[in-house]
C-alpha positions in Angstrom: -17.2 35.1 46.3 -16.5 33.8 49.7 -18.9 32.2 52.2 -19.1 33.7 55.7 -21.4 31.9 58.1 -21.4 32.6 61.8 -23.3 31.9 65.0 -22.9 32.9 68.7 -23.9 30.7 71.6 -23.8 30.9 75.4 -23.6 27.9 77.7 -23.3 27.5 81.5 -20.8 25.4 83.3 -22.1 22.5 85.4 -20.9 21.0 88.6 -21.2 17.2 89.0 -22.8 16.0 92.1 -22.0 12.5 91.2 -18.6 12.8 89.6 -17.3 12.0 86.1 -13.8 10.6 86.8 -12.4 8.1 84.4 -12.9 6.9 80.8 -13.8 3.6 79.2 -12.5 4.8 75.9 -10.2 7.8 75.9 -10.2 8.2 72.1 -14.0 8.6 72.0 -14.1 10.4 75.3 -16.5 7.8 76.7 -17.0 7.9 80.5 -16.3 4.9 82.7 -19.5 5.6 84.6 -22.4 7.9 84.5 -22.7 11.2 86.3 -25.3 13.7 87.6 -24.8 17.5 87.6 -26.3 20.9 88.3 -25.9 23.6 85.6 -25.0 27.0 87.1 -26.2 30.3 85.9 -23.3 32.3 87.2 -20.5 30.5 85.2 -21.0 31.2 81.5 -19.1 31.0 78.3 -20.0 32.9 75.1 -18.5 31.7 71.8 -18.8 32.9 68.2 -17.8 30.6 65.4 -17.4 31.9 61.8 -16.7 29.6 58.8 -15.0 31.7 56.1 -13.3 30.5 53.0 -11.2 33.7 53.1 -9.4 32.6 56.3 -6.0 31.0 55.7 -6.5 28.5 58.6 -8.5 27.9 61.7 -7.9 30.5 64.5 -9.1 30.9 68.0 -9.2 33.8 70.4 -9.7 32.9 74.1 -10.4 35.7 76.5 -9.2 38.3 74.0 -5.8 36.6 73.3 -4.6 34.0 70.9 -5.4 30.6 72.4 -2.6 28.4 73.6 -1.5 25.7 71.1 -3.0 22.9 73.2 -6.4 24.6 73.2 -6.1 25.3 69.5 -5.4 21.6 68.7 -8.5 20.5 70.7 -10.7 23.1 69.0 -9.4 22.2 65.5 -10.2 18.5 66.1 -13.7 19.5 67.2 -14.2 21.7 64.2 -13.1 18.8 62.0 -16.0 16.7 63.4 -18.4 19.5 62.7 -17.1 20.0 59.1 -17.4 16.3 58.5 -21.0 16.3 59.6 -21.8 19.4 57.5 -19.7 18.5 54.4 -17.7 21.7 54.8 -14.0 22.4 54.2 -13.9 26.1 55.2 -11.5 27.3 57.9 -13.2 28.7 61.0 -12.6 31.5 63.4 -13.5 31.0 67.1 -13.8 33.8 69.6 -14.7 32.6 73.1 -14.9 34.2 76.5 -15.2 32.5 79.8 -16.8 34.7 82.4 -15.0 32.9 85.2 -11.4 31.5 85.6 -10.3 29.1 82.9 -8.7 25.7 83.4 -8.7 26.1 87.2 -11.2 23.4 88.2 -14.4 25.4 87.6 -15.6 23.4 84.6 -14.7 25.9 81.9 -14.3 23.1 79.4 -17.9 22.0 80.0 -19.4 25.4 79.1 -16.7 26.0 76.5 -17.3 22.9 74.4 -21.1 23.1 74.9 -21.1 26.7 73.5 -18.7 25.6 70.8 -20.9 22.7 69.8 -24.0 24.8 69.4 -22.3 27.8 67.7 -20.2 25.7 65.3 -23.1 23.4 64.2 -25.4 26.3 63.6 -22.7 28.3 61.8 -22.2 25.2 59.6 -25.9 25.0 58.8 -26.7 22.0 61.1 -29.6 21.8 63.6 -28.9 18.9 65.9 -31.4 17.7 68.5 -30.4 17.5 72.2 -29.0 14.0 72.3 -26.9 14.5 69.1 -25.6 17.9 70.3 -24.8 16.3 73.7 -22.9 13.4 72.0 -20.9 15.9 69.9 -20.1 18.1 72.9 -18.9 15.0 74.8 -16.2 14.5 72.2 -14.7 17.8 73.1 -15.1 17.5 76.9 -16.9 14.8 78.7 -18.6 17.2 81.1 -19.7 19.4 78.2 -22.3 16.8 77.3 -24.2 17.9 80.4 -23.9 21.6 79.8 -26.2 21.3 76.7 -29.1 21.2 79.2 -30.1 23.3 82.2 -30.9 22.3 85.8 -30.2 18.8 86.9 -28.7 16.6 84.2 -27.8 12.9 84.1 -25.0 11.6 81.8 -25.3 8.1 80.6 -22.0 6.2 80.3 -23.5 3.9 77.7 -22.2 0.5 76.6 -21.8 0.8 72.9 -18.3 1.0 71.4 -19.3 3.8 69.1 -20.6 6.0 71.9 -24.1 6.5 70.4 -25.7 5.8 73.8 -23.3 8.0 75.8 -25.1 11.3 76.1 -26.8 13.5 78.7 -30.5 14.2 79.4 -32.2 16.6 81.7 -34.0 15.5 84.9 -37.3 17.3 85.4 -37.3 18.7 89.0 -38.6 22.3 88.7 -39.3 22.8 92.4 -35.9 21.6 93.6 -34.1 23.5 90.7 -35.8 26.7 91.8 -34.7 26.5 95.4 -31.2 25.0 95.1 -28.1 27.2 95.2 -24.4 26.5 94.7 -21.8 28.7 96.5 -18.7 28.6 94.4 -15.6 29.3 96.6 -12.5 30.0 94.6 -9.2 29.1 96.2 -6.0 30.8 95.2 -7.5 33.4 92.8 -8.6 30.9 90.2 -5.0 30.0 89.1 -4.6 27.2 86.6 -4.6 23.8 88.3 -1.5 21.7 88.5 -2.9 18.5 86.8 -5.2 18.6 83.8 -8.3 16.5 84.2 -7.7 14.2 81.2 -4.1 13.3 82.2 -5.1 13.0 85.9 -8.0 10.6 85.0 -5.7 8.4 83.0 -3.0 8.4 85.7 -5.5 7.6 88.4 -7.0 4.7 86.4 -3.6 3.3 85.7 -2.1 3.6 89.2 -4.6 4.1 92.0 -5.5 1.0 94.0 -8.8 2.7 94.8 -9.9 3.5 91.2 -11.8 0.2 90.6 -13.7 0.7 93.8 -14.6 4.3 92.7 -16.0 3.1 89.4 -18.0 0.4 91.2 -19.4 3.0 93.6 -20.8 5.4 91.0 -23.8 3.5 89.8 -25.2 3.2 93.3 -24.6 6.9 94.0 -26.1 7.8 90.7 -29.3 5.9 91.4 -29.6 7.4 94.9 -28.9 10.9 93.7 -31.5 10.8 90.9 -34.0 9.4 93.4 -33.2 12.3 95.7 -33.7 14.8 92.9 -37.0 13.4 92.0 -38.1 13.5 95.7 -36.9 17.1 96.0 -34.7 15.9 98.9 -31.9 18.4 99.0 -30.4 17.0 102.3 -30.1 13.5 100.9 -28.7 14.9 97.6 -26.2 17.0 99.5 -25.0 14.2 101.8 -24.5 12.0 98.8 -22.7 14.7 96.7 -20.2 15.4 99.5 -19.4 11.7 100.0 -19.1 11.1 96.3 -16.7 14.0 95.8 -14.5 12.8 98.7 -14.4 9.3 97.2 -13.3 10.7 93.9 -10.5 12.7 95.5 -9.5 9.7 97.6 -8.9 7.7 94.4 -6.8 10.5 93.1 -4.8 10.9 96.3 -4.2 7.2 96.3 -2.6 7.3 92.7 1.1 6.8 92.5 2.4 9.4 92.6 -0.5 11.1 94.2 -2.7 13.7 92.5 -3.5 16.2 95.2 -5.6 19.2 94.1 -6.3 20.5 97.6 -4.6 23.5 99.2 -4.7 24.5 102.9 -7.7 26.8 102.1 -9.5 23.8 100.6 -9.3 21.9 103.9 -10.3 25.0 105.9 -13.4 25.4 103.6 -14.4 21.8 104.1 -14.2 22.3 107.9 -16.3 25.4 107.7 -19.0 23.5 105.7 -19.2 20.9 108.5 -19.4 23.7 111.1 -22.3 25.3 109.2 -24.1 21.9 109.2 -23.5 21.6 112.9 -25.1 25.0 113.4 -28.2 23.9 111.5 -27.6 25.2 108.1 -28.0 23.2 104.9 -24.6 23.1 103.4 -22.8 20.2 101.6 -19.4 20.4 99.9 -18.3 19.1 96.5 -15.0 19.5 94.6 -13.8 18.8 91.1 -10.3 18.5 89.7 -9.0 21.6 91.4 -8.7 23.3 94.8 -12.0 25.1 94.8 -14.9 24.1 97.1 -18.5 24.4 95.9 -21.2 24.3 98.6 -24.7 22.9 97.8 -27.3 24.8 99.7 -30.8 26.3 99.5 -32.0 29.8 98.5 -32.9 30.4 102.1 -29.4 29.6 103.5 -27.4 30.9 100.5 -26.6 34.4 101.7 -25.4 33.2 105.2 -23.4 30.3 103.7 -21.7 32.6 101.2 -20.8 35.2 103.9 -19.4 32.5 106.1 -17.3 30.9 103.4 -16.0 34.3 102.2 -14.4 34.7 105.6 -12.3 31.5 105.3 -8.6 32.4 104.9 -7.5 31.6 101.4 -10.9 31.9 99.8 -10.4 34.6 97.3 -13.9 34.9 95.7 -17.4 33.6 96.4 -20.2 33.4 93.9 -23.8 32.5 94.6 -25.1 30.5 91.6 -28.7 29.3 90.9 -29.6 26.6 88.5 -28.7 27.7 85.0 -30.5 27.1 81.7 -29.6 25.2 78.6 -27.1 26.2 75.9 -28.7 28.9 73.7 -28.0 30.9 70.6 -27.5 34.6 70.9 -28.4 37.3 68.4 
């Protein structure tokens, strides 16, 4: 008789407003500094995990096709952690679908590993609390630790070598979460990015003369951003988020050789965001490790901001996202 245990989970991607860029311990995926993010309802991953003794080996289907070997290696390592926690040896099947472009700079690893953490632990018979699930998700992808929760989320870098104090927690700000919007502007059709985040972080830390200054900046930005969230001050949060994103990219551009994610449409989009502000609209840009521009705005301004950004040459898709909820199990 074989065992066959499965669970399905959905998680939302998140966009960091104070960026995660750099690690203090790559082996444990421990961040060099904290971060603060907004979980987005429009960018979701749905993942089913099934542990089954009848399977010959672990397997993974990503977007309806066999996952690339690199993705399979990361997933297998993650499953091994879950098996160790649960005392299992059974192989597992993973079927996962990102409902937005994968590996293009839109945080698919965040929603992907958050959904995998919840589905795999429940399929293995484990019920982890939020901090434990966040710590586990972090070991798959640093930003996944934040996608365990909805709304505004703060990630603690921690100081312990074992990473037990490096996990995320939600920031209670229901009024601001209800009125904030993020306009996700895809550049280049969501094609895979040229530099993976992990390798780019390591290269930046090793070669960029601006990296140490970036790490030193983050705690100040983090404190100011959390204070703005608590005050419900979207303008202060937006100004800080845009400055923080540009500082992160400055450290990457200063690496040797440079890591440049931007495309011409990225610069055009940034210029349009500034033009929107000059016209009196609340609009602030942020960017992750990719060419896409995300625009922080309000529910009142979202439709106009989205329409304006869609007209920028090179912007191939625009999505209006509200604050998303926490990772959840599906029937």
